N, C-alpha and C positions, 0 to 999 in steps of 0.2 A: 674499882680496879682499873677502869679506863683512864681516869685521871692519873693514877700512878704510872701506868704504862706510857702515857703521853709525856709525863714529867721525866721519866727515865730516858725515853727516846730523845727528848730535847736535850737533856744533859749530856748524853753520850754522843749525840750528833754534833753539838755545837761547842760544848765546853771541854769535855774530856776527850772527845773524838780524835782531834789531831794528835794529842800526846799519846793516847792509847794506841792509835794507829801506828805511830812511830815505834812504840814498844813492841807491838805485835809484828811489825815488819822486821825489827831486830831479831825477835825470836824465830820468825820464819827463816831468816837468813842463817841463823846459827843453829837451828834445831837439828838438822841432819848431820852437819859436820861435827857438832859437839857430841851428838849421840854416838857417832862412829868412834870418836876419840875415847869416849867413856867405855865403849864396847871393847876397845883394845885392852882395857884393864882386866877383862875376863880371862886373859891369858895367865894371870896370876892365880895360883891355886885357891887362896883364901877368898879372893874376889869372885872367882867362878863359883865357889860353894855358896857365897852370899847371894849371887844372882840366881842360882838354882833354887835356893830357899824362897826368894821373892817370887819366882815364876810359879811355885807350888802353892802360894798363899791363896786362901779362899777370897771371894770378892771383897768382903769388908776389910780383911787384912791387907789386901792389895790397895784398897782406898787409903788406909792409914800410911802405907809405905809410899804411895804416890804423893801425898800431901806433906810428908815429913820434911823434905828439904825446905819448903816454904816456911814451916814453923821453926826449923833450926836456923835459918838465915835471918829471921826477923830481929833477933838481938844484935846481929852484926850490922844490919841496916840502921837500927836505932842508934847504935854506937857511932856509925858514920854521920848520922844527922846531928848527934851531939857534937862531934868534932867540927862539923860545918858551922854549927851555932857558936862555937868557941873560936872561930877564925881560922881553923885549919881546913879551908875549903878544898884545896887540891887533894889532901889526904882523904877527906870525907868522900869526895866524888870518886876518887880512885877505888876506895873500899866499896862504894855502892856499885860501881861498874864491875869490879871483880866478883862481888856477890851475885850480881845479875848474871854474869857469864857462868859462874859455878852453878847457880840455881837452874839456869836454862839447861846446862849440860846434864845435871842430875835428873831433872824432871823429864827431859827428852828420853834419857835411857830408861828411867823408871816407867815411863809410859809405854815404851816398847815392851818392857818385861811384864807389865801388869794389864795392858789393854784387854787381852782375852778375858781375864777375870773381871775387870771393871765392866765390860760390856754385858756381863751376866746380870748386872744390876739394871733393871728396866729403867728406873729413874735416871741413872747415870747415862745410859745409852741414849735416852730421849734428850737429856740436857746437852750431852756432848754433840749430838746431831744439830741441835739448835745453835749451840756455840760455834760449831764449825761453819755453818751457813752464814751466821752473822759476821764472824771473823773474816771469812773469805770475801764476803760482800764489801766489808769495810776496806780491806786491803786492795781489792779491785778498784774501788772508788778512788783511793789514794793514788794508785798506780796509773789511773787514767786522768788524774788532775793535771792542769797545765803546768804547775810547779814541778811535779814529778817528771812529766814528759820532757820539759825543758832541761831539768837536771840530768836525766838519763841521756839526752842528746849531747850535753856538754861532756859528760863522763865518757861517752862513746868517742867523741872527737878527741878528747885528751888521750885516750888509749891508742887511737890511730896515730896521733902525733908522736907518742912515746915509741910505738913500734917502728915508725919511719926513722925516728932519731936513733934507735938502737940498730937498725939494719945497715 
């Protein structure tokens, strides 16, 4: 078990780490605004009834509802990869990005609706706490990296320059 843990740690820290960190940062950036956008749909009567149904689900029903968007978007992402392999790179990348945004929006809203039920599952609550600590540490590490800090300083300078230009 120690070997497996070291292997996974090495893979996630050095191989997948930077890419995964960027994906997680994108999700962190989009999570709240996309969840709020999806919550606006609750003003529609049918959507409101569907959300009320999801909120009342038992823990394992909530788990299925929470993971449904990932399963439903998998064929779309595979189609996008097919298009990329056939030379339609821009179309494929656009579909992947659209699916990522739609998936993030759906998962963010579904998590808000299902979190109380999901936290009743002891194993989910335990793994969620571990995931959250790991994710927060990875994002903090990225945000304290020299590349991130330099980029943030340049973006800040650019914003100041644009404000001065517009004033």
